[in-house]
C-alpha positions in Angstrom: 62.9 2.0 -40.3 66.2 2.5 -38.5 66.6 5.9 -36.7 69.2 8.2 -38.8 71.8 10.2 -37.1 71.1 14.0 -37.4 74.6 14.5 -38.4 74.3 12.2 -41.6 71.8 14.2 -43.4 73.0 15.9 -46.5 74.3 19.4 -46.5 71.8 22.3 -46.9 71.8 24.2 -50.2 73.5 27.0 -48.6 76.7 25.0 -48.3 76.5 23.4 -51.8 79.9 23.6 -53.5 81.7 24.3 -50.1 84.0 21.9 -48.4 83.3 20.3 -45.0 85.5 19.5 -42.0 84.7 16.9 -39.5 86.9 17.1 -36.3 87.0 13.5 -35.3 88.0 11.9 -31.8 89.8 8.5 -32.6 90.1 7.6 -29.1 93.3 6.6 -27.0 94.5 3.8 -29.3 92.2 0.8 -29.4 90.6 0.7 -32.8 87.6 -0.7 -31.3 86.8 2.4 -29.4 86.0 4.3 -32.6 82.2 5.4 -32.6 79.7 4.4 -35.2 79.3 7.9 -36.4 83.2 8.2 -36.7 83.3 5.1 -39.1 80.5 6.8 -41.2 82.4 10.1 -41.3 85.7 8.2 -42.5 83.8 6.3 -45.0 82.7 9.6 -46.6 86.0 11.6 -46.6 87.9 12.9 -49.5 90.9 14.0 -47.4 92.2 12.3 -44.2 94.3 14.5 -41.9 95.3 12.5 -38.9 97.9 12.6 -36.0 100.5 10.1 -36.6 99.4 8.2 -33.5 96.0 7.4 -34.8 96.6 7.2 -38.6 96.4 3.4 -38.7 93.5 3.5 -36.2 91.3 5.3 -38.7 92.8 4.7 -42.1 91.2 1.2 -42.3 87.7 2.7 -42.4 88.3 5.3 -45.1 87.6 4.5 -48.6 90.2 3.5 -51.1 92.1 6.4 -52.6 91.5 8.8 -49.8 94.2 11.6 -49.7 96.3 11.5 -46.6 98.4 14.6 -46.5 101.2 13.9 -43.8 101.5 16.0 -40.3 105.4 15.8 -39.8 107.0 17.0 -36.7 109.0 20.2 -37.5 110.4 20.9 -34.0 113.1 18.6 -32.6 113.2 20.2 -29.1 109.5 19.9 -28.8 110.0 16.0 -29.5 112.3 15.7 -26.6 109.8 17.4 -24.3 107.2 15.0 -25.6 105.0 17.8 -27.1 105.7 17.3 -30.9 104.9 20.4 -33.0 103.0 19.2 -36.1 103.2 21.0 -39.5 100.5 23.5 -39.5 97.3 21.3 -39.6 95.0 24.2 -39.8 96.5 25.3 -43.2 96.1 21.5 -44.6 92.5 21.3 -43.4 91.5 24.8 -45.1 93.5 24.1 -48.4 91.4 21.0 -48.7 88.1 22.6 -47.5 88.6 25.5 -49.9 88.6 23.2 -52.6 85.2 21.8 -51.8 86.4 18.5 -50.4 85.0 16.6 -47.5 88.0 16.5 -44.7 88.2 14.4 -41.7 90.6 15.9 -39.2 91.4 12.9 -36.8 92.9 13.5 -33.3 93.9 11.3 -30.4 91.3 10.9 -27.8 88.5 13.5 -27.8 88.7 16.8 -29.9 87.3 19.0 -27.0 89.5 17.4 -24.4 92.7 16.3 -26.0 94.9 18.4 -28.2 94.2 21.7 -29.8 91.3 21.3 -32.2 89.6 24.3 -30.9 91.9 26.6 -32.6 91.5 24.6 -35.9 87.5 24.9 -35.5 87.9 28.7 -34.9 89.7 29.0 -38.3 86.9 27.1 -40.1 84.4 29.4 -38.4 86.3 32.7 -39.4 86.1 31.4 -43.0 82.6 30.1 -43.1 83.6 26.5 -43.7 81.0 24.2 -42.2 82.2 21.8 -39.8 81.1 19.1 -37.3 82.4 17.4 -34.1 82.5 13.8 -33.6 83.4 13.3 -30.0 85.9 10.4 -29.1 86.8 8.5 -26.0 88.9 10.9 -24.1 92.4 9.6 -23.2 92.1 10.7 -19.8 88.9 8.7 -19.3 89.5 5.6 -21.5 93.0 4.9 -20.2 91.9 4.4 -16.6 88.9 2.3 -17.6 91.5 -0.1 -19.4 93.8 0.1 -16.3 90.8 -0.9 -14.1 90.8 2.3 -12.3 87.3 3.8 -11.9 87.5 7.4 -11.6 84.3 7.8 -9.4 82.5 5.6 -6.9 79.0 5.5 -5.2 79.9 8.6 -3.2 80.3 10.8 -6.3 83.9 11.8 -5.7 85.3 14.9 -7.4 87.3 14.1 -10.5 89.9 16.7 -11.7 91.8 16.5 -15.0 95.4 18.2 -15.0 97.9 18.4 -18.0 101.2 18.4 -16.1 102.8 20.0 -19.2 100.7 23.3 -18.9 99.7 23.3 -15.3 100.6 26.4 -13.3 101.2 26.8 -9.5 97.5 27.7 -8.9 96.4 24.6 -10.6 98.7 22.4 -8.5 97.5 24.2 -5.2 93.9 23.6 -6.3 94.1 19.8 -6.8 96.7 19.4 -3.9 93.9 20.8 -1.5 91.3 18.6 -2.9 90.7 15.0 -1.6 89.1 14.0 -5.2 90.6 11.9 -7.9 93.2 13.6 -9.9 94.0 12.4 -13.6 97.1 13.7 -14.6 98.4 13.6 -18.3 102.1 13.7 -18.6 105.0 11.9 -19.7 106.9 8.9 -18.1 110.1 10.7 -17.1 108.0 13.6 -15.6 105.6 11.4 -13.4 107.8 11.9 -10.6 107.9 15.6 -10.7 104.2 15.8 -11.0 103.9 13.7 -7.9 106.2 16.1 -6.0 104.1 18.9 -7.0 101.1 17.2 -5.8 102.8 16.3 -2.3 104.1 19.9 -2.2 100.6 21.2 -2.6 99.2 19.1 0.3 98.3 15.7 -1.0 99.8 12.8 1.5 102.8 11.0 0.2 100.9 7.7 0.9 98.1 8.6 -1.4 97.8 5.7 -4.2 98.9 6.2 -7.6 98.8 4.2 -10.8 100.6 5.1 -13.9 99.6 3.8 -17.3 101.6 3.9 -20.6 100.4 2.9 -24.0 96.9 2.7 -22.7 94.1 0.7 -24.5 96.7 -1.0 -26.7 98.2 -4.5 -26.2 101.5 -2.5 -25.3 99.7 -1.2 -22.2 101.6 -1.4 -19.0 100.6 -0.1 -15.5 102.7 0.4 -12.4 101.0 0.8 -8.9 102.8 2.9 -6.2 102.2 6.1 -4.2 102.9 9.7 -4.6 105.9 9.3 -2.3 107.3 6.0 -3.8 106.8 6.2 -7.5 110.4 7.5 -8.2 111.8 4.6 -6.3 109.5 2.1 -8.0 110.6 3.3 -11.4 114.3 3.1 -10.3 114.0 -0.4 -8.9 112.2 -1.6 -11.9 114.7 0.0 -14.2 111.8 1.7 -15.9 114.0 4.9 -16.2 116.1 6.2 -17.5 114.7 5.1 -20.8 114.7 6.3 -24.5 110.8 6.0 -24.1 110.9 8.6 -21.2 109.1 11.0 -23.4 106.0 8.8 -24.1 102.8 10.0 -22.7 101.3 8.5 -19.6 98.1 8.8 -17.6 98.6 8.9 -13.9 95.4 8.5 -11.7 95.9 9.9 -8.0 93.4 8.9 -5.3 91.9 5.9 -3.4 90.1 4.5 -6.5 93.6 3.6 -7.8 94.7 1.5 -4.9 96.5 -1.7 -5.9 93.9 -4.0 -3.9 91.3 -2.6 -6.1 93.0 -3.0 -9.3 93.7 -6.8 -8.6 89.9 -7.3 -9.0 89.2 -4.7 -11.8 92.3 -5.0 -14.1 90.3 -6.7 -16.8 92.5 -5.7 -19.8 96.1 -6.5 -18.8 94.9 -9.8 -17.1 93.6 -11.4 -20.4 95.3 -14.8 -21.0 97.5 -13.8 -24.0 97.8 -10.1 -23.1 100.6 -8.6 -25.4 101.7 -11.9 -26.8 102.7 -11.9 -30.3 101.2 -14.9 -32.1 102.2 -16.1 -35.5 99.3 -17.4 -37.6 101.0 -19.5 -40.5 97.7 -19.8 -42.6 96.4 -18.7 -46.1 95.3 -15.1 -46.0 91.7 -16.0 -46.5 91.5 -18.4 -43.6 93.3 -16.2 -41.0 90.8 -13.5 -40.2 88.3 -15.2 -38.0 91.3 -16.8 -36.0 93.1 -13.4 -35.7 89.8 -11.9 -34.3 89.5 -14.7 -31.6 93.2 -14.1 -30.5 92.9 -10.4 -30.3 89.9 -11.0 -28.0 92.3 -13.0 -25.6 94.7 -9.9 -25.7 97.0 -11.3 -28.4 98.7 -9.5 -31.3 98.1 -11.8 -34.2 100.7 -11.6 -37.0 99.4 -13.5 -40.1 102.1 -15.0 -42.3 100.8 -16.9 -45.4 102.5 -20.2 -45.8 100.4 -21.9 -48.2 99.1 -20.4 -51.5 96.0 -21.6 -53.1 96.0 -22.1 -57.0 93.7 -23.5 -59.6 94.4 -27.1 -60.7 96.8 -27.4 -63.6 94.1 -29.3 -65.8 90.7 -27.7 -65.0 88.7 -30.0 -67.4 88.0 -32.6 -64.6 86.6 -30.0 -62.3 84.4 -28.4 -65.1 82.9 -31.7 -66.0 82.1 -32.5 -62.3 80.5 -29.2 -61.8 78.3 -29.6 -64.8 77.4 -33.2 -63.5 76.1 -31.5 -60.4 73.6 -29.7 -62.5 72.7 -32.6 -64.8 72.1 -34.8 -61.8 75.0 -37.1 -61.9 75.7 -37.1 -58.2 73.9 -38.1 -54.8 76.3 -36.4 -52.6 79.0 -33.8 -52.7 81.4 -33.8 -49.8 83.7 -30.7 -48.9 86.7 -31.4 -46.9 88.1 -27.7 -46.5 87.1 -24.1 -46.8 89.2 -23.9 -50.0 87.2 -26.6 -51.7 84.0 -24.7 -51.1 85.7 -21.7 -52.5 86.9 -23.4 -55.5 83.4 -24.7 -56.1 81.8 -21.4 -55.6 84.0 -19.8 -57.9 83.2 -22.3 -60.7 79.6 -21.7 -60.0 80.0 -17.9 -60.4 82.0 -18.5 -63.7 79.0 -20.6 -65.1 76.4 -18.0 -63.7 75.2 -20.5 -61.1 74.3 -20.0 -57.6 73.3 -22.3 -54.3 70.1 -23.3 -56.0 72.2 -25.6 -58.2 72.6 -27.9 -55.1 68.9 -28.6 -55.1 68.2 -32.3 -54.6 71.8 -33.2 -53.8 73.1 -34.1 -50.4 75.9 -32.0 -49.0 78.6 -33.2 -46.5 81.2 -30.9 -44.6 84.4 -31.9 -42.8 84.3 -29.6 -39.8 82.5 -26.4 -38.5 84.5 -24.0 -40.5 83.8 -25.8 -43.8 80.2 -26.0 -42.9 80.2 -22.3 -42.1 81.8 -21.5 -45.5 78.8 -23.4 -47.0 76.2 -21.6 -45.0 77.7 -18.3 -46.2 77.4 -19.7 -49.7 73.8 -20.3 -49.1 73.8 -24.0 -48.7 73.1 -25.8 -45.3 74.9 -29.1 -45.1 73.0 -32.3 -44.4 75.9 -34.1 -42.9 78.7 -32.8 -40.4 80.6 -35.2 -38.1 78.9 -35.5 -34.8 82.2 -36.7 -33.2 85.7 -36.0 -34.4 85.8 -33.3 -36.9 87.8 -35.0 -39.5 87.4 -37.5 -42.6 87.3 -40.3 -40.3 84.6 -38.7 -38.3 82.6 -38.0 -41.3 83.0 -41.7 -42.5 81.6 -42.8 -39.0 78.4 -40.9 -39.8 78.1 -41.5 -43.7 75.1 -43.8 -44.5 76.1 -46.9 -46.7 74.9 -46.9 -50.2 71.2 -48.4 -50.3 70.0 -49.0 -53.9 66.4 -48.8 -52.5 66.8 -45.3 -51.1 69.6 -43.9 -53.0 68.6 -43.5 -56.8 72.1 -42.4 -57.6 75.3 -44.1 -56.1 77.9 -41.4 -56.9 79.7 -38.8 -54.9 81.6 -35.9 -55.9 84.7 -35.1 -53.8 86.5 -31.7 -54.5 89.8 -31.6 -52.8 93.4 -30.3 -52.7 95.9 -32.0 -54.8 97.8 -33.3 -51.7 94.7 -34.7 -49.8 94.9 -38.0 -48.2 92.8 -40.9 -49.6 91.2 -41.7 -46.4 87.8 -40.4 -47.3 87.8 -42.0 -50.7 88.6 -45.4 -49.5 85.8 -45.4 -46.8 83.2 -44.1 -49.2 84.1 -47.1 -51.7 83.9 -49.6 -48.7 80.4 -48.1 -47.8 79.4 -49.1 -51.4 79.6 -45.6 -53.1 81.3 -44.5 -56.6 83.6 -41.7 -56.0 84.6 -38.8 -58.4 87.9 -37.7 -56.6 88.6 -34.4 -58.2 91.5 -32.0 -57.7 89.6 -28.8 -57.2 92.7 -26.7 -56.2 96.5 -26.9 -55.6 98.4 -26.0 -52.5 101.9 -24.6 -53.1 104.4 -23.0 -50.7 104.0 -19.4 -50.4 106.7 -16.7 -50.9 109.0 -16.0 -47.8 108.0 -13.4 -45.4 109.8 -10.1 -45.0 113.3 -10.3 -43.4 112.3 -8.8 -40.1 109.6 -11.4 -39.8 112.2 -14.2 -40.5 114.3 -12.7 -37.9 111.7 -12.6 -35.3 110.7 -16.2 -36.0 114.3 -17.4 -35.6 115.3 -15.0 -32.7 112.4 -15.5 -30.3 110.5 -12.4 -31.2 107.1 -14.3 -31.2 105.4 -15.6 -28.1 103.5 -18.4 -29.6 103.0 -20.0 -33.2 99.7 -21.8 -34.3 100.3 -24.8 -36.5 96.9 -25.9 -38.2 98.2 -28.7 -40.4 101.3 -30.7 -41.1 102.0 -28.6 -44.2 101.9 -25.4 -42.4 104.9 -26.8 -40.2 106.9 -27.8 -43.3 106.2 -24.8 -45.1 106.8 -22.3 -42.3 110.2 -24.0 -41.6 110.9 -24.1 -45.3 110.2 -20.3 -46.0 111.2 -18.8 -42.8 113.4 -21.1 -40.7 112.6 -22.9 -37.3 110.8 -21.0 -34.5 113.1 -20.2 -31.3 112.9 -22.5 -28.5 111.3 -20.1 -26.2 108.2 -19.8 -28.6 105.2 -21.7 -27.5 104.3 -24.3 -30.1 100.5 -25.0 -30.5 99.2 -27.9 -32.8 95.9 -28.6 -34.1 96.1 -32.3 -33.7 98.4 -35.3 -33.3 99.5 -35.5 -37.0 100.5 -31.9 -36.8 102.4 -32.3 -33.4 104.2 -35.2 -34.9 105.4 -33.4 -37.9 106.6 -30.5 -35.6 108.5 -32.8 -33.4 110.2 -34.4 -36.4 111.2 -30.7 -37.2 112.9 -30.6 -33.7 110.1 -28.5 -32.2 108.7 -29.0 -28.8 104.9 -29.0 -28.6 103.4 -27.2 -25.8 99.7 -27.1 -26.6 97.7 -29.7 -28.4 94.1 -28.7 -29.4 91.4 -31.1 -27.7 89.7 -31.1 -31.2 90.9 -30.5 -34.8 89.5 -27.0 -34.9 91.3 -23.7 -35.3 89.0 -22.0 -32.7 89.6 -24.9 -30.2 93.4 -24.4 -30.9 93.1 -20.8 -29.9 91.1 -21.6 -27.0 93.9 -24.1 -25.8 96.6 -21.6 -26.2 94.6 -19.2 -24.2 94.1 -21.8 -21.5 97.9 -22.4 -21.6 98.5 -18.6 -21.0 96.1 -18.3 -18.2 97.7 -21.2 -16.4 101.1 -19.8 -17.0 99.9 -16.3 -15.8 98.3 -17.8 -12.6 101.7 -19.7 -11.8 103.6 -16.6 -11.9 101.3 -14.8 -9.6 101.1 -17.7 -7.3 104.9 -17.9 -7.1 105.1 -14.1 -6.5 106.9 -13.6 -10.0 106.3 -10.9 -12.5 103.9 -11.9 -15.3 106.2 -12.2 -18.5 105.4 -13.1 -22.0 107.6 -16.2 -23.4 109.7 -13.9 -25.5 110.8 -11.8 -22.4 113.2 -14.6 -21.7 116.2 -14.1 -19.1 119.7 -14.6 -20.4 120.6 -18.4 -19.7 117.0 -19.2 -19.2 116.6 -20.9 -22.5 114.7 -24.2 -22.5 116.1 -27.3 -24.3 113.9 -29.0 -26.9 113.2 -32.5 -27.1 114.1 -34.1 -30.4 
């Protein structure tokens, strides 16, 4: 029996009919830093009241139909100062709780260390509204961890946390006199002033300093400097003045933030595709696992459906073939794609069948993804190509028809309407009869939104992954040709040839016809590109961060 969290038990009878409030820490920005308890609380919420910065982080874990009252900024002056005053959150929380609803109040970082959740808790306590606190990863702790800056070492150095917006002279004097690590919460344009306060309070100007903006997200950026040089570093790097000067940052002061140490410990920003916007032109059902893999490399995947899958215009042939599976018409069934598995599975569900209907039938799959879709259906394939993951690779391993060992000589091949005849011809040559059945149609999807089309044509994407020739043709057809700074990655030679025919330069070719191998190949490309920049002493930039006049010519 799994242990149960003490916070998940039902409310006591004394609270029956009352509302309940959960003050929840959503972390610094990375959705993966939400705790298991936070996800549980969000799933049970009737009302979700979240700070704008973390609304998207938490909303995906809430149930459909959850109410999300908006916290709006009402003080324009505070916006300029970087301390937005929100519409009275306590009133929104209490209004919902008085109505007997389960309220989740989500804040950035941790409720006890970030923001002013304590005041809202006191209001709940005063009115007898039961509440709980779900701690989160505090911004001042999570951001340095993602920047590769440990706050303590084996010597157990003292750590002080300072909010520069509210710190008084006594606070600066205390941290200035200390030789411990100081974690300063401030804004980008106030970093230099905070550094000056520390120097004036006694810290040496050559004390190492790191400044991180948008910490724990793929927009994260960290600068290395010292207390005495940070203003000059920002000026030379044209970081300031900037419209983003009011954005919050975390500055870490002390020896543990030394650049030499960060070179070894900066695990997040050194990911091979860190911050790359990667276009994934695939069907929506097929994009999820690929997007997850790209995120693990630090990329920001943007899924654009280019192919829509629809039922065949005349379903009778498919219906007869599925019934033939049950009545013993076939010796084999061969699946050439995930969509073919999906089409057969939907027919099975329509007839009230399940994976048991495959009993006595040999099952083949072209490629690992198709095999995985079958396993998810409850069917373990008997044959998957041992070499090339393609129709040709499957034919190399497919046994010839033998009337002694094979009681039935027929193969059911559910496929797309535009599939090639390679597999059919090869099976016939091996002595098999083939029922070549259109299980689904592939049609061109609707064009993406205007801003996505502009980003594709204007160089807003760093890379695009093409997983078939049709995705090349359809993307160019519905959105236009990718800009010449965009890295083009193709799943195989046929797809690369189609890309070149459309005037695209192919930068990355997958070593195997697998979407995951394609993503790996792009990550390897990004890693080599990063290493070359570092070796040359150049800043590491993304392909979309091109310099004027530095556009590369395409081969045609």
